[in-house]
KOLNUSE-932974 format. One record per residue (C-alpha): x, y, z. Coordinates in steps of 0.05 Angstrom, whole numbers, always signed. Layout:
% residues N
(atom (X,Y,Z))
...
END
This chain:
% residues 438
(atom (+2151,+1442,-2622))
(atom (+2104,+1502,-2623))
(atom (+2066,+1472,-2681))
(atom (+2057,+1406,-2643))
(atom (+2030,+1443,-2582))
(atom (+1982,+1481,-2627))
(atom (+1956,+1418,-2660))
(atom (+1948,+1385,-2592))
(atom (+1904,+1443,-2569))
(atom (+1862,+1439,-2632))
(atom (+1852,+1364,-2622))
(atom (+1834,+1374,-2549))
(atom (+1783,+1427,-2568))
(atom (+1751,+1381,-2620))
(atom (+1747,+1325,-2569))
(atom (+1713,+1372,-2520))
(atom (+1661,+1390,-2572))
(atom (+1646,+1317,-2586))
(atom (+1641,+1304,-2511))
(atom (+1589,+1360,-2504))
(atom (+1550,+1330,-2563))
(atom (+1551,+1262,-2529))
(atom (+1528,+1289,-2461))
(atom (+1472,+1329,-2493))
(atom (+1449,+1269,-2533))
(atom (+1448,+1227,-2470))
(atom (+1406,+1278,-2432))
(atom (+1356,+1281,-2489))
(atom (+1349,+1205,-2489))
(atom (+1340,+1197,-2414))
(atom (+1298,+1259,-2402))
(atom (+1236,+1231,-2435))
(atom (+1229,+1288,-2484))
(atom (+1172,+1279,-2535))
(atom (+1194,+1231,-2589))
(atom (+1189,+1277,-2649))
(atom (+1229,+1334,-2619))
(atom (+1279,+1285,-2588))
(atom (+1289,+1247,-2653))
(atom (+1301,+1310,-2693))
(atom (+1353,+1336,-2643))
(atom (+1388,+1269,-2638))
(atom (+1394,+1263,-2714))
(atom (+1423,+1333,-2719))
(atom (+1472,+1320,-2663))
(atom (+1493,+1253,-2693))
(atom (+1513,+1282,-2761))
(atom (+1581,+1309,-2737))
(atom (+1596,+1240,-2707))
(atom (+1601,+1210,-2777))
(atom (+1667,+1246,-2784))
(atom (+1695,+1213,-2722))
(atom (+1673,+1140,-2713))
(atom (+1700,+1135,-2642))
(atom (+1650,+1187,-2619))
(atom (+1594,+1137,-2631))
(atom (+1621,+1085,-2582))
(atom (+1597,+1122,-2519))
(atom (+1528,+1128,-2550))
(atom (+1524,+1052,-2556))
(atom (+1536,+1050,-2481))
(atom (+1482,+1101,-2467))
(atom (+1429,+1071,-2513))
(atom (+1440,+1002,-2483))
(atom (+1407,+1027,-2418))
(atom (+1337,+1025,-2448))
(atom (+1320,+989,-2513))
(atom (+1256,+1029,-2518))
(atom (+1298,+1089,-2537))
(atom (+1278,+1105,-2609))
(atom (+1295,+1154,-2664))
(atom (+1238,+1162,-2714))
(atom (+1214,+1092,-2697))
(atom (+1283,+1060,-2703))
(atom (+1317,+1032,-2642))
(atom (+1369,+1082,-2618))
(atom (+1422,+1028,-2608))
(atom (+1411,+1002,-2678))
(atom (+1413,+1074,-2705))
(atom (+1479,+1092,-2673))
(atom (+1512,+1026,-2690))
(atom (+1490,+1035,-2763))
(atom (+1523,+1104,-2763))
(atom (+1585,+1073,-2733))
(atom (+1586,+1020,-2788))
(atom (+1578,+1073,-2842))
(atom (+1631,+1118,-2810))
(atom (+1680,+1059,-2806))
(atom (+1667,+1040,-2878))
(atom (+1690,+1109,-2902))
(atom (+1739,+1128,-2847))
(atom (+1763,+1067,-2808))
(atom (+1836,+1091,-2808))
(atom (+1816,+1150,-2766))
(atom (+1788,+1102,-2714))
(atom (+1847,+1056,-2711))
(atom (+1882,+998,-2744))
(atom (+1850,+933,-2766))
(atom (+1874,+874,-2723))
(atom (+1827,+820,-2748))
(atom (+1786,+769,-2710))
(atom (+1811,+737,-2647))
(atom (+1782,+681,-2604))
(atom (+1737,+729,-2566))
(atom (+1705,+756,-2629))
(atom (+1694,+685,-2655))
(atom (+1661,+667,-2589))
(atom (+1614,+726,-2597))
(atom (+1595,+703,-2667))
(atom (+1584,+632,-2642))
(atom (+1541,+654,-2584))
(atom (+1499,+701,-2627))
(atom (+1488,+647,-2679))
(atom (+1469,+596,-2626))
(atom (+1417,+643,-2598))
(atom (+1383,+649,-2666))
(atom (+1390,+574,-2677))
(atom (+1355,+561,-2610))
(atom (+1292,+596,-2634))
(atom (+1281,+543,-2688))
(atom (+1267,+491,-2634))
(atom (+1240,+539,-2581))
(atom (+1170,+536,-2554))
(atom (+1150,+606,-2576))
(atom (+1185,+604,-2644))
(atom (+1192,+680,-2642))
(atom (+1254,+695,-2682))
(atom (+1252,+772,-2679))
(atom (+1278,+778,-2607))
(atom (+1335,+730,-2621))
(atom (+1355,+768,-2684))
(atom (+1357,+833,-2644))
(atom (+1400,+799,-2591))
(atom (+1446,+770,-2645))
(atom (+1454,+839,-2675))
(atom (+1475,+867,-2607))
(atom (+1526,+810,-2597))
(atom (+1553,+816,-2668))
(atom (+1565,+890,-2656))
(atom (+1615,+869,-2601))
(atom (+1650,+824,-2652))
(atom (+1654,+879,-2704))
(atom (+1683,+932,-2657))
(atom (+1734,+879,-2634))
(atom (+1763,+875,-2704))
(atom (+1798,+943,-2694))
(atom (+1848,+971,-2645))
(atom (+1820,+1039,-2624))
(atom (+1870,+1096,-2629))
(atom (+1831,+1146,-2586))
(atom (+1821,+1107,-2522))
(atom (+1831,+1168,-2478))
(atom (+1771,+1202,-2511))
(atom (+1727,+1141,-2498))
(atom (+1750,+1138,-2426))
(atom (+1736,+1213,-2416))
(atom (+1667,+1205,-2446))
(atom (+1653,+1145,-2401))
(atom (+1674,+1183,-2339))
(atom (+1633,+1246,-2355))
(atom (+1572,+1204,-2375))
(atom (+1575,+1171,-2307))
(atom (+1580,+1238,-2272))
(atom (+1524,+1272,-2311))
(atom (+1477,+1212,-2309))
(atom (+1489,+1202,-2234))
(atom (+1470,+1273,-2218))
(atom (+1410,+1271,-2265))
(atom (+1382,+1206,-2239))
(atom (+1396,+1226,-2167))
(atom (+1360,+1292,-2173))
(atom (+1303,+1260,-2211))
(atom (+1295,+1208,-2157))
(atom (+1294,+1261,-2103))
(atom (+1247,+1309,-2138))
(atom (+1200,+1270,-2183))
(atom (+1213,+1195,-2188))
(atom (+1181,+1156,-2244))
(atom (+1132,+1103,-2223))
(atom (+1142,+1034,-2252))
(atom (+1073,+1003,-2258))
(atom (+1067,+927,-2263))
(atom (+1008,+882,-2276))
(atom (+999,+820,-2233))
(atom (+1002,+759,-2279))
(atom (+952,+719,-2236))
(atom (+898,+772,-2224))
(atom (+909,+819,-2282))
(atom (+904,+880,-2236))
(atom (+953,+938,-2237))
(atom (+1001,+942,-2179))
(atom (+973,+994,-2130))
(atom (+1042,+1010,-2100))
(atom (+1089,+1018,-2159))
(atom (+1164,+1021,-2146))
(atom (+1204,+1083,-2168))
(atom (+1251,+1078,-2228))
(atom (+1299,+1124,-2265))
(atom (+1270,+1119,-2336))
(atom (+1203,+1102,-2365))
(atom (+1194,+1028,-2383))
(atom (+1257,+1008,-2345))
(atom (+1247,+955,-2291))
(atom (+1274,+980,-2223))
(atom (+1321,+920,-2219))
(atom (+1349,+936,-2288))
(atom (+1354,+1009,-2267))
(atom (+1394,+988,-2206))
(atom (+1443,+951,-2250))
(atom (+1454,+1014,-2290))
(atom (+1466,+1054,-2226))
(atom (+1514,+1000,-2201))
(atom (+1555,+1005,-2265))
(atom (+1558,+1081,-2261))
(atom (+1579,+1076,-2188))
(atom (+1636,+1029,-2204))
(atom (+1662,+1077,-2257))
(atom (+1659,+1134,-2207))
(atom (+1690,+1093,-2150))
(atom (+1750,+1073,-2191))
(atom (+1757,+1145,-2214))
(atom (+1758,+1169,-2141))
(atom (+1812,+1119,-2124))
(atom (+1856,+1134,-2184))
(atom (+1846,+1207,-2202))
(atom (+1874,+1268,-2167))
(atom (+1822,+1317,-2192))
(atom (+1747,+1327,-2182))
(atom (+1746,+1280,-2121))
(atom (+1695,+1320,-2082))
(atom (+1647,+1323,-2142))
(atom (+1656,+1249,-2156))
(atom (+1642,+1230,-2084))
(atom (+1579,+1273,-2086))
(atom (+1556,+1236,-2149))
(atom (+1570,+1170,-2113))
(atom (+1525,+1192,-2055))
(atom (+1470,+1209,-2105))
(atom (+1477,+1139,-2134))
(atom (+1474,+1108,-2065))
(atom (+1408,+1144,-2051))
(atom (+1381,+1124,-2119))
(atom (+1401,+1051,-2108))
(atom (+1366,+1051,-2040))
(atom (+1301,+1079,-2069))
(atom (+1302,+1030,-2126))
(atom (+1301,+975,-2074))
(atom (+1347,+925,-2108))
(atom (+1386,+887,-2056))
(atom (+1421,+845,-2110))
(atom (+1454,+905,-2143))
(atom (+1471,+935,-2075))
(atom (+1506,+870,-2055))
(atom (+1544,+868,-2121))
(atom (+1567,+940,-2112))
(atom (+1588,+931,-2040))
(atom (+1627,+867,-2055))
(atom (+1663,+900,-2114))
(atom (+1682,+959,-2070))
(atom (+1710,+912,-2016))
(atom (+1745,+869,-2068))
(atom (+1779,+931,-2096))
(atom (+1801,+957,-2028))
(atom (+1829,+889,-2008))
(atom (+1865,+869,-2072))
(atom (+1878,+933,-2112))
(atom (+1902,+980,-2058))
(atom (+1964,+985,-2014))
(atom (+1936,+993,-1945))
(atom (+1951,+957,-1880))
(atom (+1915,+894,-1858))
(atom (+1886,+930,-1798))
(atom (+1854,+983,-1842))
(atom (+1828,+929,-1889))
(atom (+1795,+893,-1831))
(atom (+1765,+958,-1807))
(atom (+1738,+973,-1876))
(atom (+1708,+903,-1881))
(atom (+1674,+911,-1814))
(atom (+1648,+980,-1832))
(atom (+1622,+955,-1899))
(atom (+1587,+896,-1866))
(atom (+1552,+941,-1815))
(atom (+1534,+991,-1870))
(atom (+1505,+935,-1914))
(atom (+1462,+910,-1857))
(atom (+1434,+979,-1840))
(atom (+1421,+998,-1912))
(atom (+1388,+931,-1929))
(atom (+1342,+941,-1870))
(atom (+1325,+1009,-1897))
(atom (+1313,+982,-1967))
(atom (+1264,+932,-1938))
(atom (+1227,+989,-1904))
(atom (+1226,+1028,-1970))
(atom (+1191,+969,-2002))
(atom (+1141,+962,-1944))
(atom (+1169,+894,-1925))
(atom (+1172,+911,-1851))
(atom (+1165,+838,-1830))
(atom (+1218,+811,-1878))
(atom (+1283,+834,-1850))
(atom (+1328,+785,-1887))
(atom (+1332,+756,-1956))
(atom (+1321,+686,-1928))
(atom (+1257,+705,-1892))
(atom (+1222,+732,-1954))
(atom (+1253,+677,-1996))
(atom (+1292,+725,-2039))
(atom (+1229,+763,-2059))
(atom (+1200,+697,-2081))
(atom (+1260,+677,-2122))
(atom (+1278,+616,-2082))
(atom (+1210,+585,-2097))
(atom (+1215,+598,-2172))
(atom (+1287,+573,-2174))
(atom (+1266,+508,-2141))
(atom (+1209,+497,-2189))
(atom (+1252,+512,-2251))
(atom (+1308,+468,-2226))
(atom (+1262,+409,-2213))
(atom (+1213,+417,-2272))
(atom (+1250,+451,-2329))
(atom (+1324,+436,-2324))
(atom (+1318,+360,-2325))
(atom (+1277,+364,-2389))
(atom (+1316,+417,-2427))
(atom (+1385,+412,-2395))
(atom (+1426,+401,-2459))
(atom (+1403,+456,-2506))
(atom (+1349,+493,-2466))
(atom (+1278,+509,-2488))
(atom (+1302,+566,-2533))
(atom (+1319,+639,-2527))
(atom (+1265,+686,-2502))
(atom (+1234,+699,-2434))
(atom (+1164,+690,-2463))
(atom (+1178,+615,-2463))
(atom (+1170,+615,-2388))
(atom (+1098,+640,-2393))
(atom (+1082,+590,-2449))
(atom (+1105,+534,-2402))
(atom (+1056,+561,-2350))
(atom (+1104,+600,-2305))
(atom (+1086,+671,-2287))
(atom (+1159,+687,-2274))
(atom (+1227,+678,-2305))
(atom (+1290,+654,-2271))
(atom (+1315,+720,-2243))
(atom (+1383,+686,-2240))
(atom (+1437,+690,-2293))
(atom (+1462,+618,-2284))
(atom (+1394,+585,-2281))
(atom (+1366,+629,-2337))
(atom (+1422,+609,-2383))
(atom (+1411,+536,-2367))
(atom (+1336,+540,-2380))
(atom (+1340,+581,-2444))
(atom (+1404,+556,-2477))
(atom (+1422,+493,-2438))
(atom (+1492,+468,-2424))
(atom (+1515,+484,-2495))
(atom (+1496,+557,-2494))
(atom (+1518,+566,-2421))
(atom (+1587,+539,-2436))
(atom (+1597,+586,-2494))
(atom (+1575,+645,-2452))
(atom (+1620,+628,-2392))
(atom (+1681,+617,-2436))
(atom (+1669,+684,-2469))
(atom (+1658,+721,-2403))
(atom (+1717,+692,-2366))
(atom (+1763,+700,-2425))
(atom (+1744,+773,-2429))
(atom (+1754,+781,-2354))
(atom (+1823,+749,-2359))
(atom (+1842,+793,-2417))
(atom (+1818,+856,-2381))
(atom (+1852,+836,-2316))
(atom (+1919,+827,-2351))
(atom (+1915,+900,-2375))
(atom (+1891,+931,-2310))
(atom (+1960,+960,-2292))
(atom (+1965,+993,-2360))
(atom (+1897,+1026,-2362))
(atom (+1847,+1056,-2313))
(atom (+1792,+1038,-2362))
(atom (+1811,+965,-2358))
(atom (+1805,+968,-2283))
(atom (+1735,+996,-2289))
(atom (+1716,+942,-2339))
(atom (+1743,+886,-2295))
(atom (+1701,+906,-2235))
(atom (+1639,+918,-2278))
(atom (+1646,+848,-2307))
(atom (+1656,+821,-2236))
(atom (+1592,+857,-2214))
(atom (+1552,+822,-2268))
(atom (+1572,+754,-2239))
(atom (+1550,+775,-2169))
(atom (+1486,+810,-2189))
(atom (+1472,+750,-2234))
(atom (+1452,+712,-2171))
(atom (+1388,+753,-2169))
(atom (+1381,+780,-2240))
(atom (+1396,+752,-2309))
(atom (+1442,+797,-2350))
(atom (+1462,+757,-2412))
(atom (+1403,+785,-2452))
(atom (+1411,+855,-2424))
(atom (+1443,+902,-2477))
(atom (+1484,+938,-2423))
(atom (+1524,+874,-2414))
(atom (+1544,+872,-2487))
(atom (+1557,+947,-2489))
(atom (+1606,+934,-2432))
(atom (+1643,+884,-2475))
(atom (+1646,+936,-2531))
(atom (+1677,+986,-2482))
(atom (+1726,+933,-2458))
(atom (+1748,+920,-2529))
(atom (+1753,+994,-2546))
(atom (+1792,+1013,-2484))
(atom (+1840,+955,-2488))
(atom (+1910,+985,-2492))
(atom (+1961,+967,-2544))
(atom (+2017,+920,-2521))
(atom (+2069,+975,-2520))
(atom (+2027,+1021,-2477))
(atom (+2044,+1026,-2403))
(atom (+2012,+1073,-2354))
(atom (+2034,+1053,-2284))
(atom (+1980,+1054,-2231))
(atom (+1990,+1108,-2178))
(atom (+1989,+1085,-2106))
(atom (+1920,+1091,-2077))
(atom (+1914,+1135,-2016))
(atom (+1853,+1135,-1972))
END
């Protein structure tokens, strides 16, 4: 008995060391440190991870935030997945047991292959972006071949990554926000009033999706954990401020709807309190959306309908009338550059329409079957795992934010599927959900 306790303490200490390495690597990546110094430090910090393949999973999540992250000229996501593949080749038993392919992994392979196939008939004929996307999707399929043994470690890393990143981005937004400069496609002039963002080269709308995902992780943690509640709530408030300054109403809507959905269907509170929370959320959404409009200097556009969804309604109408009838079956091929080749200075900014334009009905069907199968699988395991509850609401948020932003070619989406597969509990695992108290 004493020996078992001693071994448990050693294992816990080792996990804490790997967690610190992960958090330090994350801060180096998102801080914008000069590339040479950052690359050297990241390589040194990644060497111990080769001994423990599961420690590389959280880094796939972090590096999916910004594909411009690089390590000595190599994409950071590609670097860490390559390390994961090497570590699994030599030490896969330490990670978990091999369970083989299932229908979800086969769907990932099919969707990735179809994306590459679409470039052969696409307008741009640029195969490199589709190969990178296929690699990201195939990484989901590869991780899904194994049942992870150290799910608690991945969950702990995910939680502390959300806490640390929320505080960092929140303080950065308050003290010295990064300006995201855009160039007008019609005039060629630089935008004179750039929007703030959280990382260089990251679109504010994409940044808002990252903040929304971190907020969902923290919100579920507040509702389910008994410790650190004050600190988590403070991190959530930082995220709310960051989200407002980023000015993305789509991500704000997705986050608010997920919160309400959770309170209504995943908590045991009275109908009266549920109605009060719904009313409070509706009023809060209205006030904050008004403030977001003011932050973006849209003082005369107080609703989404009045400013036509920031111009999205016009572009959706044109694409639906001019592109979809011509390319409805298989799309015009993967790649957002195809829009500009066709003469459009915009892309769909809508998950459902973007899928239809790029991949047609065939590719859209594969994607929807994959997404809803994953949601169903995750939902069935929610009562056995806090991590599954987090993944379910993150996947739900993608469907909602997809109304104003396309996510199927965003690496964070596929990193979420990797986390969902890694955190999925074994059939004989049961962790009853504690009653939520507000």
